[in-house]
Backbone as CSV, one residue per row, in Angstrom:
resi,resn,N_x,N_y,N_z,CA_x,CA_y,CA_z,C_x,C_y,C_z
1,MET,83.309,-37.931,98.907,82.956,-39.083,98.101,82.976,-38.631,96.632
2,SER,83.606,-39.417,95.804,83.732,-39.069,94.389,82.394,-39.277,93.675
3,PRO,82.203,-38.596,92.560,80.947,-38.759,91.808,80.717,-40.211,91.371
4,GLU,81.806,-40.891,91.016,81.669,-42.291,90.597,81.183,-43.171,91.747
5,MET,81.704,-42.945,92.934,81.279,-43.716,94.117,79.819,-43.413,94.465
6,ARG,79.417,-42.157,94.312,78.027,-41.794,94.577,77.082,-42.494,93.602
7,ILE,77.486,-42.561,92.336,76.658,-43.237,91.335,76.535,-44.721,91.670
8,ILE,77.642,-45.332,92.055,77.619,-46.756,92.432,76.705,-46.964,93.629
9,GLU,76.802,-46.082,94.618,75.952,-46.170,95.805,74.478,-46.031,95.433
10,LEU,74.161,-45.085,94.566,72.781,-44.887,94.140,72.263,-46.086,93.341
11,GLU,73.085,-46.647,92.482,72.677,-47.815,91.711,72.432,-49.019,92.621
12,THR,73.271,-49.152,93.648,73.108,-50.246,94.602,71.801,-50.088,95.367
13,ARG,71.525,-48.892,95.832,70.272,-48.639,96.542,69.064,-48.907,95.648
14,GLN,69.151,-48.481,94.398,68.043,-48.699,93.476,67.805,-50.191,93.259
15,ALA,68.867,-50.964,93.165,68.719,-52.409,92.977,67.998,-53.028,94.173
16,PHE,68.382,-52.626,95.380,67.708,-53.154,96.576,66.250,-52.701,96.630
17,GLN,65.992,-51.468,96.248,64.621,-50.969,96.237,63.779,-51.717,95.204
18,ASP,64.348,-51.998,94.053,63.634,-52.766,93.035,63.259,-54.149,93.555
19,ASP,64.194,-54.797,94.254,63.920,-56.113,94.835,62.815,-56.031,95.881
20,THR,62.868,-54.995,96.723,61.855,-54.821,97.767,60.485,-54.558,97.155
21,ILE,60.431,-53.728,96.137,59.160,-53.432,95.481,58.579,-54.686,94.854
22,GLN,59.413,-55.501,94.222,58.931,-56.739,93.613,58.409,-57.702,94.676
23,ALA,59.123,-57.799,95.796,58.673,-58.681,96.881,57.332,-58.201,97.439
24,LEU,57.186,-56.897,97.627,55.928,-56.347,98.125,54.800,-56.580,97.123
25,ASN,55.083,-56.430,95.845,54.085,-56.663,94.816,53.630,-58.123,94.841
26,ASP,54.572,-59.032,95.002,54.223,-60.459,95.077,53.278,-60.729,96.244
27,VAL,53.547,-60.088,97.380,52.694,-60.268,98.556,51.297,-59.709,98.284
28,VAL,51.221,-58.550,97.669,49.924,-57.932,97.380,49.118,-58.812,96.420
29,VAL,49.778,-59.362,95.418,49.085,-60.233,94.461,48.557,-61.479,95.169
30,GLU,49.367,-62.085,96.023,48.924,-63.281,96.754,47.772,-62.939,97.696
31,GLN,47.843,-61.813,98.363,46.749,-61.409,99.242,45.466,-61.184,98.453
32,GLY,45.583,-60.647,97.246,44.412,-60.479,96.395,43.769,-61.817,96.070
33,ARG,44.595,-62.822,95.801,44.072,-64.161,95.520,43.381,-64.746,96.747
34,VAL,43.991,-64.553,97.903,43.392,-65.066,99.144,42.053,-64.380,99.401
35,ILE,42.001,-63.079,99.218,40.754,-62.340,99.434,39.673,-62.834,98.480
36,GLU,40.047,-63.080,97.240,39.067,-63.569,96.269,38.523,-64.938,96.686
37,ARG,39.409,-65.837,97.132,38.954,-67.156,97.604,38.049,-67.019,98.818
38,LEU,38.406,-66.142,99.741,37.587,-65.947,100.936,36.214,-65.377,100.587
39,GLN,36.163,-64.486,99.609,34.882,-63.937,99.188,33.992,-65.027,98.597
40,LEU,34.582,-65.913,97.802,33.808,-67.013,97.225,33.309,-67.959,98.317
41,GLN,34.171,-68.254,99.285,33.766,-69.128,100.394,32.665,-68.480,101.214
42,MET,32.779,-67.185,101.451,31.765,-66.479,102.228,30.430,-66.493,101.500
43,ALA,30.455,-66.279,100.183,29.214,-66.319,99.405,28.578,-67.701,99.494
44,GLU,29.381,-68.742,99.442,28.860,-70.110,99.547,28.268,-70.365,100.933
45,LEU,28.909,-69.878,101.975,28.383,-70.044,103.326,27.062,-69.301,103.506
46,ILE,26.968,-68.111,102.952,25.715,-67.348,103.032,24.606,-68.097,102.308
47,LYS,24.931,-68.653,101.146,23.947,-69.421,100.387,23.472,-70.633,101.187
48,ARG,24.404,-71.361,101.796,24.026,-72.527,102.607,23.176,-72.118,103.803
49,TYR,23.540,-71.012,104.437,22.783,-70.530,105.586,21.352,-70.206,105.182
50,GLU,21.208,-69.509,104.065,19.864,-69.148,103.610,19.052,-70.394,103.263
51,GLU,19.694,-71.410,102.715,18.997,-72.662,102.418,18.546,-73.342,103.716
52,MET,19.401,-73.324,104.724,19.049,-73.943,106.006,17.904,-73.204,106.678
53,VAL,17.937,-71.876,106.613,16.858,-71.091,107.201,15.559,-71.410,106.468
54,GLY,15.615,-71.570,105.171,14.430,-71.896,104.392,13.869,-73.271,104.735
55,GLN,14.720,-74.214,105.088,14.265,-75.561,105.445,13.507,-75.573,106.762
56,TYR,13.874,-74.707,107.671,13.246,-74.702,108.994,12.090,-73.723,109.093
57,GLY,11.677,-73.155,107.996,10.532,-72.244,108.009,10.954,-70.839,108.339
58,SER,9.979,-70.078,108.788,10.259,-68.678,109.096,11.133,-68.578,110.331
59,GLU,11.691,-67.404,110.517,12.605,-67.203,111.640,11.877,-67.226,112.981
60,GLY,10.543,-67.082,112.971,9.770,-67.107,114.205,9.713,-68.491,114.799
61,GLU,9.774,-69.512,113.963,9.726,-70.882,114.451,11.086,-71.310,114.942
62,GLU,11.049,-72.112,115.960,12.300,-72.610,116.520,12.639,-73.960,115.869
63,ALA,13.895,-74.162,115.567,14.318,-75.426,114.955,14.185,-76.562,115.966
64,PRO,13.911,-77.768,115.490,13.797,-78.897,116.420,15.138,-79.187,117.090
65,PRO,15.102,-79.741,118.262,16.356,-80.062,118.953,17.175,-81.049,118.126
66,PRO,18.494,-81.070,118.309,19.352,-81.923,117.486,19.077,-83.420,117.648
67,HIS,18.467,-83.859,118.751,18.256,-85.291,118.947,17.032,-85.801,118.191
68,TYR,16.278,-84.932,117.505,15.109,-85.363,116.739,15.485,-85.732,115.352
């Protein structure tokens, strides 16, 4: 294989690798956004749970049945 052909082959591989790295980076960024949203939702659920526990008194007391 001539040096010129090797350079072309290497440049082609680098171009594909650059595209793959960019695609992977895009996925990582989107996953970061999803994780951040999930963390916010989880914090809100914990807050609601703690409010509900506070409404029904201490954990020793049993909540009234749903038909009441």
